[in-house]
Structure formats: structure tokens, C-alpha cells
C-alpha positions in Angstrom: -198.4 23.3 56.5 -198.7 25.8 53.8 -196.8 26.0 50.6 -194.1 28.5 51.8 -193.3 26.3 54.7 -192.9 23.3 52.5 -190.5 25.1 50.2 -188.4 26.2 53.1 -188.4 22.7 54.5 -187.3 21.3 51.1 -184.4 23.8 50.9 -183.2 22.8 54.3 -183.5 19.2 53.3 -181.5 19.7 50.1 -178.6 21.8 51.5 -178.4 20.4 55.0 -174.5 20.9 55.0 -174.5 24.7 54.8 -173.6 26.8 57.9 -176.3 28.5 59.8 -176.5 32.3 59.1 -177.1 34.6 62.0 -179.4 37.4 61.5 -178.2 40.9 62.7 -181.0 43.0 63.6 -180.7 46.5 62.0 -179.6 49.4 64.1 -182.2 51.8 65.0 -182.0 55.0 62.9 -181.2 58.2 64.7 -183.1 61.2 63.9 -181.8 64.4 62.3 -180.2 66.7 65.0 -179.6 64.0 67.6 -176.4 64.2 69.9 -172.8 63.4 68.6 -171.4 60.0 68.9 -168.6 59.2 71.3 -166.1 58.9 68.5 -166.9 62.3 67.1 -166.5 63.8 70.5 -163.1 62.3 70.9 -162.1 63.5 67.4 -163.1 67.0 68.3 -161.3 66.8 71.6 -158.1 65.7 69.8 -158.5 68.6 67.3 -158.8 71.1 70.1 -155.7 69.7 71.8 -153.7 69.9 68.5 -154.9 73.5 68.0 -153.8 74.4 71.5 -150.4 72.7 71.0 -149.9 74.4 67.7 -150.7 77.8 69.2 -148.4 77.1 72.1 -145.7 76.0 69.6 -146.2 79.1 67.6 -146.0 81.2 70.7 -142.8 79.4 71.8 -141.3 79.8 68.3 -142.2 83.5 68.4 -140.6 83.9 71.8 -137.5 82.0 70.6 -137.4 84.0 67.4 -137.6 87.2 69.5 -134.6 86.1 71.7 -132.6 84.8 68.6 -133.3 88.1 66.9 -132.1 90.0 70.0 -128.9 87.8 70.0 -128.4 88.4 66.3 -128.7 92.2 66.9 -126.2 91.9 69.7 -123.8 89.9 67.5 -124.3 92.4 64.7 -123.5 95.2 67.2 -120.4 93.4 68.4 -119.4 92.7 64.8 -119.8 96.4 64.0 -117.6 97.3 67.0 -115.0 94.8 65.9 -115.0 96.3 62.4 -114.6 99.7 63.9 -111.8 98.5 66.1 -110.1 96.8 63.1 -110.4 99.9 61.0 -109.0 102.0 63.8 -106.2 99.5 64.2 -105.5 99.8 60.5 -105.4 103.6 60.7 -103.2 103.4 63.8 -100.9 100.9 62.1 -100.7 103.1 59.0 -100.0 106.2 61.1 -97.4 104.2 63.1 -95.8 102.9 59.9 -95.7 106.4 58.5 -94.1 107.7 61.7 -91.6 104.8 61.7 -90.8 105.5 58.1 -90.3 109.2 58.9 -88.0 108.3 61.8 -86.1 105.9 59.6 -85.7 108.6 57.0 -84.5 111.1 59.6 -82.1 108.5 61.0 -80.8 107.8 57.5 -80.2 111.5 56.9 -78.4 111.8 60.3 -76.3 108.7 59.4 -75.4 110.2 56.0 -74.4 113.4 57.8 -72.3 111.5 60.3 -70.6 109.5 57.5 -69.8 112.7 55.7 -68.5 114.2 58.9 -66.4 111.0 59.5 -65.0 111.1 56.0 -64.2 114.8 56.3 -62.5 114.1 59.7 -60.6 111.2 58.1 -59.6 113.3 55.2 -58.5 116.0 57.6 -56.5 113.5 59.7 -54.9 112.2 56.5 -54.1 115.7 55.3 -52.6 116.5 58.7 -50.7 113.2 58.7 -49.4 113.9 55.2 -48.4 117.4 56.2 -46.7 116.0 59.3 -44.8 113.4 57.2 -43.9 116.0 54.6 -42.6 118.3 57.3 -40.7 115.5 59.0 -39.2 114.4 55.6 -38.2 118.0 54.9 -36.7 118.3 58.3 -34.7 115.1 57.8 -33.6 116.2 54.3 -32.5 119.5 55.8 -30.8 118.0 58.8 -29.3 114.8 57.4 -25.7 114.2 56.4 -24.7 114.7 52.8 -21.5 113.0 51.8 -19.7 113.5 48.4 -16.4 114.0 46.7 -14.9 117.4 47.0 -11.5 117.5 45.3 -9.4 115.2 43.0 -5.7 115.8 42.3 -2.5 114.2 41.0 -0.2 114.1 44.0 3.1 113.4 42.2 3.3 115.9 39.3 4.8 116.2 36.7 3.3 113.3 34.6 6.0 111.2 33.0 6.3 107.9 31.2 7.2 104.8 33.3 6.3 106.8 36.4 3.4 105.8 38.7 0.6 108.3 39.0 -0.8 108.9 42.5 -4.3 110.3 42.7 -5.8 111.9 45.8 -9.6 112.1 46.5 -11.1 114.3 49.3 -14.7 113.7 50.3 -16.7 115.9 52.6 -19.8 115.9 54.8 -21.7 119.0 53.8 -24.8 118.1 55.8 -25.9 119.4 59.3 -25.6 116.1 61.2 -22.9 113.4 61.4 -22.6 110.7 58.8 -22.4 107.2 60.4 -20.7 104.0 59.3 -18.8 105.9 56.5 -16.9 103.8 54.0 -15.5 104.5 50.5 -14.3 102.7 47.4 -12.3 104.1 44.5 -10.7 102.6 41.5 -8.4 104.0 38.7 -8.0 103.0 35.1 -6.8 104.1 31.7 -9.6 103.8 29.1 -10.5 105.1 25.7 -14.0 106.0 27.0 -16.2 105.8 30.1 -18.1 102.9 28.5 -15.2 100.6 29.3 -15.3 101.4 33.1 -15.9 98.4 35.4 -18.5 99.2 38.0 -18.7 95.7 39.5 -17.9 97.0 43.0 -20.5 99.8 42.8 -23.1 99.5 45.5 -22.1 98.7 49.0 -18.6 100.1 49.7 -16.0 97.4 50.1 -13.0 99.3 51.4 -11.9 101.5 54.3 -12.8 101.1 57.9 -16.2 102.3 58.8 -16.1 105.6 60.7 -18.0 108.7 61.7 -17.8 112.0 59.8 -19.1 115.0 61.6 -20.7 117.9 59.8 -18.1 120.1 58.0 -15.3 117.4 58.2 -13.7 115.4 55.4 -11.6 112.4 54.6 -9.0 111.3 52.1 -8.5 108.4 49.7 -5.3 107.8 47.7 -5.2 105.6 44.6 -2.2 104.8 42.3 -2.1 104.0 38.6 -1.4 101.4 37.3 -2.9 99.5 40.2 -1.5 96.1 39.1 2.1 97.3 38.7 2.4 100.6 40.5 6.2 100.6 40.5 6.5 100.4 36.7 4.3 103.3 35.8 2.8 103.9 32.4 4.8 102.5 29.4 6.1 105.2 26.9 3.8 104.2 24.0 0.7 104.2 26.2 1.8 107.4 27.9 2.1 109.1 24.4 -1.5 108.1 23.6 -2.6 109.5 27.0 -1.0 112.8 26.3 -2.7 112.9 22.9 -6.0 112.1 24.7 -6.5 108.9 22.7 -7.1 107.4 26.1 -8.1 108.9 29.5 -7.2 108.4 33.1 -10.3 107.7 35.2 -11.0 107.5 38.9 -14.4 106.3 40.0 -16.1 104.7 43.0 -18.7 105.4 45.7 -19.3 106.5 49.2 -21.7 104.9 51.6 -23.0 106.1 55.0 -26.0 106.2 57.3 -27.7 109.3 58.7 -28.7 109.9 62.3 -32.4 109.0 61.4 -31.4 105.4 60.6 -31.4 105.5 56.7 -28.7 104.4 54.5 -27.3 106.7 51.7 -24.8 106.4 48.9 -23.0 108.7 46.4 -21.5 107.5 43.1 -18.7 109.5 41.5 -16.7 109.4 38.2 -13.8 111.8 37.2 -11.3 111.8 34.2 -8.1 113.7 33.9 -8.0 116.4 31.2 -4.6 117.2 29.7 -5.7 120.7 28.4 -7.0 121.8 31.8 -4.4 119.8 33.8 -7.0 118.6 36.2 -9.9 116.3 36.7 -13.4 116.9 35.2 -16.7 115.1 35.9 -17.7 112.3 33.6 -20.8 112.8 31.5 -22.6 110.1 33.5 -22.3 107.9 36.6 -22.3 110.9 39.1 -25.4 110.5 41.2 -26.7 110.1 44.7 -29.6 108.1 46.2 -33.1 109.6 46.1 -33.9 108.7 49.7 -35.6 111.6 51.2 -37.0 110.1 54.4 
């Protein structure tokens, strides 16, 4: 055994616990330009497949993009049509609104004209009604009864002291139609002035039976002074003052009646005896009639 074998044998003897090491023979080297390995061929195959898939995906995307673009164009067209329709609707609405406004303005003008015509017609009716009422009132005034005193007189002249004085009053219907429900009231008195007269009974007549007086007819009332003691007459001192016109003999009262149109009327009268004229004269006041003209 040579020296190398002895050294190897000694190393085995010293480290006899170490694991055995397998020896892998080296792969044979391939020469430049030899064929591809199996792995490389698979890699190339996968690359080609990926390229084909990518091309197909690109083609599919292009086709899809083409169809999507077509749909987008269609949608854009539809949107344009909708915009045109909306604009046309706005124009139509504006035109319709303008037409409606014109119609409303025309109707308002017609309504104003109708209102003016209605007011004119109402005013005309009112004017006709007023004319009719005025004409009817004038007719009633012209045709109604008019009752008033006509004559006053002392019935038992001559005047003397301690002698009663009888006064007669005639009243007359000077109207064109009868006076209905006629009544009269008269009172006598010796007063210094008319301010002392007592008109408590003025108003609704309180005496004489109600009667009818036709047009152009009259009636008569007789009163005596002094009314409280007619049989005694006027005492001499009082009669002397009467003759000197320091006091005055009055007869006053009223007449009441209805006309044929259903309206009530009255006439107030007041007279005093005048020594110089030897007759009755009208008082300065208290002679009046109602203002009813209906």
C-alpha cells in the first residue's frame, strides 16, 4: 500500500462516525447550437398561447368597443331627438301660453264691456224707475184730496160783554178725489199772544165722527167762547181789554184725513179775531200741512 492509500485509511479510521458522501457524476456538457430543452419548449408554448389569448382579447375588446360606440351614438341621437322634442314642447308651450294670455285678455275686455253695459242698463232702469216713481208721485199729488179751513166767522154778532161768542169754521176738500176717515178738532181761547196757545191736542184729531168728504164738498165745526162757562160770556173788564186788543180771541186746531192712495194727511190751522177788520186773520205761525207727497 502506497502513501496515499495509507493517508486515506487513516482519515477513515479517525472520523469513522461521519456520513458517507455520494458522488454525483457531472452532467455531460452540451455543445453550442444543440436542441432546446423540454422546459424551454413549454415556456415558448405558453408564451404563444398568451400572445394568442391577448390578441383574441384585443379583438373582442375592439368588437365590444365598436358595438358600445354604436350604442353610444344611438343614445346620443336619441338624446338629441329628446332635446329637440323638449325645445319644441317649450316653444309650443310658450305659444300656447301666449295664446291663452291673449284669450284671457280678450275675455277680460269683453267682461269689462259687459259690466259697463250692465251698469248702463241698471242706471237706465234706475232712471226709468225714478221717473216712474216721480210721475206716480206727481199723479198722486195732483189727484189726492186736499183738506183745509175755508172760512171763519162769529155767528152771534154783535159782540157784547157777558155774552157768549159762537165761532163757526168751514173746511173744504179742494182736491180731485175723496178724503177718507175725516175728523177735525178745534179749540177757542182768549190770549195776549199766540205763544200762550195750548196745542196739546195737535196731531191725531180727537173729535167728530170720521166721515168721507168728496171733492168740492165741505163740513162745519162750531165752537163757543168761553168754553168752560159758555152761558156767562166774557166778563166786562176782560171784554174791554179785548176791544182794546190787549188780548185776542183765537181759534185753532187741525184736520186729519186719508187719501184714496192709502196715505194719511193733516192740516193745522190758527186764526185770531181782528177788531179793526171785524173778522178773523191768520196767525203768523202754526198754519201748515203735511209734506207727504207720495
